[in-house]
C-alpha positions in Angstrom: 0.0 0.0 0.1 2.8 2.3 0.9 4.6 1.6 -2.5 1.3 2.4 -4.4 1.0 5.7 -2.6 4.6 6.6 -3.5 4.1 5.8 -7.2 0.9 7.9 -7.1 2.6 10.9 -5.7 5.5 10.5 -8.2 3.0 10.4 -11.1 1.2 13.4 -9.7 4.5 15.4 -9.4 5.6 14.5 -12.9 2.2 15.5 -14.4 2.3 18.7 -12.4 5.8 19.5 -14.0 4.6 18.4 -17.5 1.5 20.6 -17.2 3.5 23.6 -16.0 6.1 23.1 -18.9 3.3 23.4 -21.3 2.4 26.8 -19.9 5.8 28.3 -19.3 9.4 28.4 -20.8 12.6 28.8 -18.7 13.4 27.5 -15.3 10.5 24.8 -15.3 12.5 22.6 -17.9 11.5 19.3 -19.3 13.3 16.2 -18.0 15.4 16.0 -20.9 16.7 19.6 -20.5 17.1 19.2 -16.7 19.2 16.2 -17.1 21.9 18.3 -19.1 24.9 19.8 -17.4 25.4 23.5 -17.4 28.1 23.1 -20.0 25.9 20.9 -22.2 22.9 23.3 -21.9 25.1 26.3 -22.7 26.5 24.5 -25.6 23.1 23.5 -27.1 22.0 27.2 -26.7 25.2 28.3 -28.5 24.7 25.7 -31.3 21.3 27.3 -32.0 22.6 30.8 -31.9 25.5 30.0 -34.1 23.3 28.4 -36.9 20.7 31.1 -36.9 23.5 33.8 -37.0 25.9 32.3 -39.4 24.0 30.3 -42.1 23.7 33.5 -44.3 27.5 33.3 -44.8 26.9 30.2 -46.9 24.7 32.0 -49.4 27.4 34.4 -50.9 31.1 34.3 -51.7 31.7 37.8 -50.2 29.8 38.8 -47.2 28.0 42.2 -47.8 29.5 44.0 -44.8 29.9 47.7 -45.3 33.6 48.4 -44.3 34.8 45.0 -45.5 35.9 46.1 -49.2 38.0 48.9 -47.8 39.7 46.4 -45.4 40.3 44.0 -48.3 41.8 46.9 -50.4 44.3 47.6 -47.4 45.5 44.0 -47.6 45.9 44.2 -51.5 47.9 47.4 -51.0 50.1 45.8 -48.3 51.0 43.1 -50.7 52.2 45.6 -53.5 53.7 48.7 -51.4 55.8 49.8 -54.3 52.8 50.5 -56.4 51.2 52.6 -53.6 53.8 55.2 -52.5 51.1 57.6 -51.1 50.6 55.2 -48.2 52.9 54.2 -45.4 52.7 51.1 -43.2 52.0 51.5 -39.6 52.6 47.9 -38.3 50.1 45.5 -36.6 51.3 45.9 -33.0 48.4 48.1 -31.8 44.8 47.9 -31.0 42.1 47.5 -33.7 44.4 45.3 -35.5 43.0 41.8 -35.2 41.2 41.6 -38.5 44.1 43.1 -40.6 46.6 40.7 -38.9 44.3 37.8 -39.6 43.7 38.9 -43.3 47.4 39.4 -43.9 48.5 36.2 -42.3 45.6 33.7 -43.1 45.0 35.4 -46.4 48.5 34.4 -47.6 47.4 30.8 -47.0 43.7 30.7 -48.3 43.2 34.2 -50.0 42.0 37.5 -48.4 38.3 36.8 -49.2 38.4 33.3 -47.7 40.2 34.7 -44.7 37.5 37.6 -44.3 34.8 34.7 -44.2 36.7 32.8 -41.8 37.1 35.7 -39.5 33.4 36.7 -39.8 32.6 32.9 -38.7 34.9 33.3 -35.8 33.2 36.3 -34.6 29.8 34.9 -35.0 31.0 31.6 -33.2 32.5 33.6 -30.5 29.3 35.6 -29.8 27.3 32.3 -29.8 29.6 30.7 -27.5 29.8 33.6 -25.0 26.4 34.9 -24.7 24.5 32.0 -23.1 27.5 31.4 -20.6 27.6 35.3 -19.8 23.9 35.0 -18.6 24.5 31.7 -16.7 27.7 33.2 -14.9 26.5 36.7 -14.1 22.7 36.8 -13.7 21.2 36.7 -10.3 19.3 33.9 -8.5 19.8 30.2 -7.9 21.6 27.8 -10.4 18.1 26.7 -11.6 17.0 30.2 -12.1 20.1 31.2 -13.8 19.8 28.2 -16.1 16.2 29.3 -16.9 17.4 32.9 -17.5 20.1 31.6 -19.9 17.4 29.9 -22.0 15.2 33.0 -22.0 18.1 35.1 -22.9 18.9 32.9 -25.7 15.6 33.7 -27.4 16.5 37.5 -27.2 20.2 37.1 -28.3 19.5 35.8 -31.7 19.9 39.3 -33.5 22.9 40.0 -31.1 25.0 37.3 -32.8 25.0 38.9 -36.3 24.6 42.4 -34.8 24.7 45.8 -36.4 28.6 46.0 -35.9 29.0 42.9 -37.8 26.7 44.1 -40.7 28.9 47.4 -40.7 32.1 45.3 -41.2 33.4 46.8 -37.9 34.8 43.3 -37.0 37.4 44.3 -34.7 34.9 45.9 -32.3 32.4 43.2 -33.0 35.0 40.6 -31.7 36.0 42.9 -28.9 32.5 42.7 -27.3 32.4 38.8 -26.6 36.0 39.0 -25.6 35.2 41.6 -23.2 32.2 39.5 -21.9 34.7 36.5 -21.5 36.7 38.7 -19.5 34.0 39.8 -17.2 33.0 36.1 -16.7 36.7 35.4 -15.5 36.7 38.4 -13.4 33.6 37.4 -11.6 35.1 34.0 -10.9 38.4 35.6 -9.7 36.4 37.8 -7.4 34.7 34.7 -5.8 37.9 32.3 -5.7 41.2 34.0 -6.8 43.8 31.8 -8.4 47.1 32.6 -10.1 46.2 30.6 -13.2 43.0 32.3 -13.6 44.8 35.6 -13.1 47.1 34.7 -16.0 44.0 33.9 -18.0 42.5 37.1 -17.3 45.6 39.1 -18.4 45.8 37.1 -21.6 42.1 37.7 -22.4 42.5 41.3 -21.6 45.4 41.4 -24.1 43.2 39.8 -26.7 40.4 42.1 -26.1 42.7 45.2 -26.3 44.1 43.9 -29.6 40.7 43.4 -31.1 39.5 46.9 -29.9 40.7 49.1 -27.0 37.2 50.5 -26.5 35.7 47.2 -25.3 38.6 46.9 -22.7 38.1 50.5 -21.6 34.4 49.6 -20.8 35.6 46.7 -18.8 37.8 48.9 -16.8 34.9 51.2 -16.2 32.7 48.3 -15.0 35.5 46.9 -12.7 36.0 50.4 -11.3 32.3 50.7 -10.4 32.2 47.1 -9.0 35.2 47.7 -6.7 33.9 51.1 -5.4 30.1 50.2 -5.3 29.6 46.5 -5.0 26.3 46.8 -3.5 25.2 50.1 -5.0 25.8 53.7 -4.1 23.4 53.9 -1.3 24.8 50.9 0.3 28.4 52.4 -0.1 27.3 55.5 1.5 25.7 53.6 4.5 29.1 51.6 4.8 31.1 54.9 4.9 28.7 56.3 7.7 28.6 53.3 9.9 32.0 51.5 9.5 35.3 52.5 10.2 37.3 54.0 7.1 39.9 51.2 7.5 37.2 48.6 7.2 35.6 50.1 4.1 39.0 50.7 2.4 40.2 47.3 3.3 37.3 45.6 1.5 37.7 47.8 -1.5 41.4 47.1 -1.5 40.9 43.3 -1.4 38.4 43.4 -4.2 40.8 45.7 -6.2 43.7 43.3 -5.6 41.7 40.1 -6.8 40.3 41.7 -10.0 42.4 44.9 -10.6 45.9 43.5 -10.6 45.4 41.0 -13.5 44.2 44.0 -15.6 47.1 46.3 -14.8 49.3 45.4 -17.8 46.5 46.2 -20.3 45.4 49.1 -18.2 48.7 50.8 -19.4 47.9 49.7 -23.0 44.4 51.4 -22.8 45.9 54.6 -21.5 48.3 54.5 -24.4 45.6 53.9 -26.9 43.5 56.9 -25.6 46.6 59.1 -25.6 47.3 58.1 -29.3 43.7 58.8 -30.2 43.8 62.2 -28.5 47.0 63.1 -30.2 46.1 62.0 -33.8 47.4 64.4 -36.4 44.6 66.7 -37.5 44.4 69.4 -40.2 45.6 68.4 -43.5 46.1 64.7 -42.6 42.2 64.4 -42.0 41.2 66.9 -44.6 40.6 69.5 -42.0 37.5 67.4 -41.1 36.6 67.9 -37.4 33.2 67.2 -36.4 31.5 67.0 -32.9 28.1 65.7 -33.2 25.6 64.9 -30.3 22.4 63.1 -31.2 18.8 64.3 -30.2 16.8 62.2 -27.8 14.7 60.5 -30.3 17.8 59.4 -32.4 19.5 58.0 -29.4 16.4 55.9 -28.6 16.2 54.8 -32.2 19.9 53.9 -32.3 19.7 51.7 -29.2 17.8 49.4 -31.6 19.0 50.2 -35.0 22.6 50.1 -34.2 22.5 46.7 -32.3 19.6 44.5 -33.3 18.3 45.9 -36.7 19.8 44.1 -39.7 20.0 45.4 -43.3 16.4 46.1 -44.2 13.0 46.4 -43.0 12.7 42.7 -43.4 14.2 42.5 -39.9 11.8 44.5 -38.3 10.7 41.7 -36.0 13.9 42.5 -33.9 11.9 45.7 -32.7 9.5 43.6 -30.9 12.3 41.7 -29.4 14.0 45.0 -28.3 10.8 46.4 -26.7 10.2 43.3 -24.8 13.7 43.0 -23.5 13.7 46.6 -22.6 10.3 46.0 -20.7 11.8 43.2 -18.6 15.0 45.3 -18.1 12.8 48.0 -16.6 10.7 45.7 -14.5 13.8 44.0 -13.0 15.8 47.2 -12.9 16.7 46.8 -9.1 18.5 43.4 -9.7 22.1 43.6 -9.1 23.8 41.2 -11.4 27.7 41.2 -11.2 29.3 44.2 -12.9 25.7 45.6 -14.0 24.3 47.0 -10.9 21.6 49.8 -11.3 24.2 52.4 -10.8 26.5 50.9 -13.4 23.6 50.8 -15.9 22.9 54.4 -15.1 26.6 55.3 -15.8 26.6 53.4 -19.0 23.3 55.2 -20.1 24.8 58.6 -19.2 27.9 57.8 -21.2 25.7 56.7 -24.2 23.6 59.9 -23.9 26.2 62.4 -23.6 29.1 61.0 -25.5 29.2 62.4 -29.0 28.3 60.2 -32.1 31.0 61.7 -34.1 34.2 63.1 -32.4 36.6 64.8 -34.7 37.2 62.1 -37.4 36.0 59.2 -35.2 32.6 57.8 -35.9 30.0 55.9 -33.9 31.6 56.8 -30.6 28.6 56.6 -28.3 27.1 53.7 -30.2 29.9 51.5 -28.7 28.1 51.6 -25.4 25.0 50.1 -26.8 26.1 46.5 -26.5 26.7 46.7 -22.7 23.4 48.4 -22.2 21.8 45.4 -23.9 24.0 43.1 -21.9 22.7 44.7 -18.7 19.2 44.0 -20.1 19.8 40.4 -20.9 20.9 39.8 -17.3 17.6 41.0 -16.1 15.3 38.6 -18.0 13.0 36.3 -16.0 13.9 32.7 -15.3 10.7 31.8 -17.0 8.0 33.4 -19.3 4.7 32.3 -20.7 5.1 29.6 -23.4 3.1 31.7 -25.9 5.5 34.5 -25.5 8.5 32.3 -25.9 7.0 31.0 -29.1 6.5 34.5 -30.3 10.1 35.4 -29.5 11.3 32.4 -31.3 9.3 33.2 -34.4 10.8 36.7 -34.3 14.3 35.2 -34.1 13.6 32.9 -37.0 12.4 35.8 -39.0 15.5 37.7 -38.4 17.6 34.9 -39.3 15.7 34.4 -42.6 15.6 38.1 -43.3 19.5 38.1 -43.0 19.8 35.3 -45.4 17.6 37.0 -48.0 19.3 40.2 -47.6 22.8 38.6 -47.9 21.7 37.5 -51.4 20.0 40.9 -52.4 23.1 42.9 -51.3 25.3 40.5 -53.2 23.4 41.4 -56.2 24.2 45.1 -55.6 27.7 44.1 -55.4 27.6 42.5 -58.6 26.0 45.3 -60.4 28.6 47.7 -58.9 31.6 45.5 -60.1 30.2 44.7 -63.6 32.5 47.1 -65.1 35.7 45.4 -63.8 36.8 44.2 -67.4 36.6 48.0 -68.7 39.3 49.0 -65.9 42.9 48.1 -66.9 45.2 46.8 -64.3 46.9 49.5 -62.3 44.6 52.3 -63.4 44.4 55.5 -61.6 40.6 55.1 -60.7 38.5 57.8 -59.1 35.2 56.3 -57.7 32.4 59.0 -57.4 29.4 57.4 -55.7 26.4 59.7 -55.6 24.4 57.1 -53.8 26.0 54.8 -51.2 23.3 52.2 -50.7 20.8 50.4 -52.9 19.0 47.6 -51.1 20.3 48.0 -47.5 18.5 50.6 -45.4 20.7 50.4 -42.3 24.1 50.3 -43.8 25.9 52.0 -46.8 26.5 48.6 -48.3 28.1 50.2 -51.4 30.1 52.9 -49.9 33.3 51.0 -50.0 32.6 48.6 -52.9 35.1 50.4 -55.0 37.5 48.4 -52.9 36.9 45.4 -55.1 38.4 47.2 -58.1 41.6 47.6 -55.8 41.8 43.9 -55.1 41.0 42.6 -58.7 42.7 45.4 -60.8 45.1 47.0 -58.3 43.7 50.4 -59.0 44.3 53.5 -57.0 42.6 53.8 -53.6 41.7 57.4 -52.9 38.8 56.4 -50.5 41.1 54.1 -48.4 40.9 54.4 -44.6 44.2 56.3 -44.2 43.7 59.4 -42.1 44.5 57.8 -38.7 47.4 55.7 -37.4 44.9 53.3 -36.0 44.7 51.9 -39.5 47.4 49.7 -40.9 48.1 52.4 -43.7 48.2 56.1 -43.4 49.0 58.7 -46.0 52.8 59.1 -46.4 51.9 62.8 -47.0 48.6 64.7 -46.7 46.8 64.5 -50.1 45.1 67.4 -51.6 42.3 68.3 -49.3 39.5 67.5 -51.6 41.2 64.1 -52.3 41.4 63.2 -48.6 39.0 60.2 -48.3 37.0 61.9 -45.4 36.3 64.7 -47.9 36.0 63.0 -51.2 33.6 60.3 -50.0 31.0 63.2 -49.2 31.5 65.2 -52.4 29.5 63.4 -54.8 26.5 62.6 -52.7 26.4 66.4 -51.9 27.0 67.4 -55.6 24.3 65.3 -57.3 22.3 68.4 -58.4 22.5 72.3 -58.2 19.3 72.2 -56.0 20.8 69.7 -53.5 24.1 71.5 -53.2 22.3 74.8 -52.6 20.0 73.2 -50.0 23.0 71.9 -48.2 24.6 75.3 -48.3 21.5 77.0 -46.9 21.2 74.6 -44.2 24.7 75.9 -43.2 23.6 79.5 -43.5 25.2 80.1 -46.8 23.0 81.6 -49.6 24.0 81.5 -53.3 22.4 83.9 -55.6 23.1 81.9 -58.8 22.7 78.3 -57.8 23.4 76.7 -61.2 26.5 78.9 -61.7 27.9 78.0 -58.3 27.3 74.4 -59.0 29.1 74.5 -62.2 32.0 76.4 -60.8 32.5 73.9 -58.0 32.4 71.0 -60.4 35.0 72.8 -62.6 37.4 73.3 -59.7 37.1 69.7 -59.0 37.7 68.3 -62.4 40.5 70.7 -62.9 42.4 69.0 -60.1 41.1 65.5 -60.8 41.7 65.2 -64.5 45.6 65.1 -64.3 45.6 62.7 -61.4 43.1 60.0 -62.6 42.9 58.1 -66.0 39.7 56.4 -65.2 36.5 57.3 -63.3 33.8 55.4 -61.9 30.4 57.0 -61.5 27.6 55.1 -59.6 24.0 56.5 -59.8 25.2 60.0 -61.2 22.3 62.4 -62.1 22.2 63.7 -65.7 23.0 67.2 -64.3 26.4 65.9 -62.9 27.1 63.7 -66.0 26.8 66.7 -68.2 29.6 68.2 -66.4 32.1 65.5 -66.9 35.0 66.9 -68.9 35.2 66.0 -72.7 38.8 64.6 -71.7 36.9 61.3 -70.6 34.8 59.0 -72.8 32.6 56.3 -71.3 33.8 52.8 -72.1 31.2 50.8 -70.0 27.6 51.6 -68.9 25.4 49.0 -67.2 22.6 50.0 -64.9 23.8 52.8 -62.7 27.4 52.2 -63.4 29.6 54.1 -65.9 33.3 53.6 -66.4 35.2 56.6 -67.9 38.6 56.6 -69.7 40.6 59.5 -70.1 41.4 60.1 -73.8 44.4 62.6 -73.4 47.6 62.3 -71.8 48.3 64.6 -68.9 50.4 67.0 -70.9 47.7 67.3 -73.6 44.8 68.0 -71.3 42.5 71.0 -72.3 43.7 74.2 -70.4 40.1 75.3 -69.7 37.1 73.4 -68.3 35.2 71.8 -71.2 32.2 70.2 -69.8 29.5 68.4 -71.8 27.3 71.3 -72.4 23.8 70.2 -71.9 21.7 67.3 -70.9 21.2 66.3 -74.6 25.0 66.0 -74.8 24.8 63.9 -71.6 22.2 61.7 -73.2 24.4 61.1 -76.3 27.3 60.1 -74.0 25.1 57.5 -72.3 23.8 56.3 -75.4 27.5 55.8 -76.7 28.4 54.2 -73.5 25.4 51.8 -73.8 26.3 50.8 -77.4 
């Protein structure tokens, strides 16, 4: 009789769990999931994240990442330095160099494009491996609750694997984020149980993080500083100061600092050096006298929190907005949670840094956006241990839609690349090619996927590279001497888009408080000045999506040799010494139409 009661109670308990599992997702796990170890469960979550984030890479030969063609052009130039005396090599022993070192080294074995694909897969795999473990290790609650939170966070993390920084081709920073997360995991373990071996692992991981991107390591230093000073929050720290002897308070802070601060000391010096180098970068002519300080309005800050982390290439990935709003709601609901390194005070500091840091500082772009990943990590650590099953299914569908949209957009953006590079055969090897892109994106809405597509002409035909990243010593190559200001890449890449038409040019001038009486005459004058300097320097021109008004002002020294879709390749017909003295534009739109007709033939 007693055995029958036990079996009946066991059956009732199992039925209760089964019924509860049908209604919730997270800590109330099925028996098969409960039997997995932490490592096995994390690995299963990582496998799902990796497949959903990485499969689009298989659909194309060259990933459509915005900055990638520029980086590939850099590697091509490094292989032929004698052909590019306008650039000088800066070496690889510095931060923000992981991608270039990989492309240069591995590219010699498998080719630069294959090396780029492998690096991209490595970034995606690192993200997929680290995100579940990050939540399992740093979230609050019992082990069972943290396992549930890890599974819930996995649903939200799908668009964070192939995130916006990956789509932008900012792969060094994209790698620095998961490396910094790994560093925080190690630091959390070291704080609980310090060992010499783990201290060495922290030092090595910090060095790798710095080599990928110093900004990620600087954020870690900020988080560690706040964790040391305010381990239980600002209010608790003030109470300690009031009610405990100063020696007790300082002693506790010192012990924590020794545990997690000492292993970081070697890379602390590297971070300080990187900051000093950034602040003392040459300005003026080396950067084309471009010095911009842009703070974003509130609405754009809110938009960028989503768009510059979870939004993909096009509106097809709009499902991530639902995921972002849901995750933000959970983060607010559980805002008083105190996960390691991400207390409410720390989140407030990160949010303040994101809000008040500039979007552009001098010639450094997307500055405040680099705090975005860490704000979302703080949100991930505040997800519940379980959620309604229907909500979980909805999030899973949103994640699948995002993954599918990335695969579709990979193919669509690759077609844009094929259209842009269709004129490759019309460009001779070693040509002095000047790219003029009047529109820098086609299919993509959240990246300028064609902005650096000229780089494929450098890698295939070893053409000139006037738009190469070369104004800063943070890049492998810099200008050996400042180029003419209008041909500095920071200036040149904005010239064609702003000179598409006279009306557009004058609108931009009026926005800056400059009024032009005769807009058409000013437009022609500015183009005349540009062509007067450009024609002796460049024997081939690439125009993409140029307006008839701009095409009519191309000098008669150039003739079109290829035209397809929005692409025209122009060849200079006169040697530099034979160029016409005055500016001889194609006088009218009719003449421009004839040019296009001849190019088409």
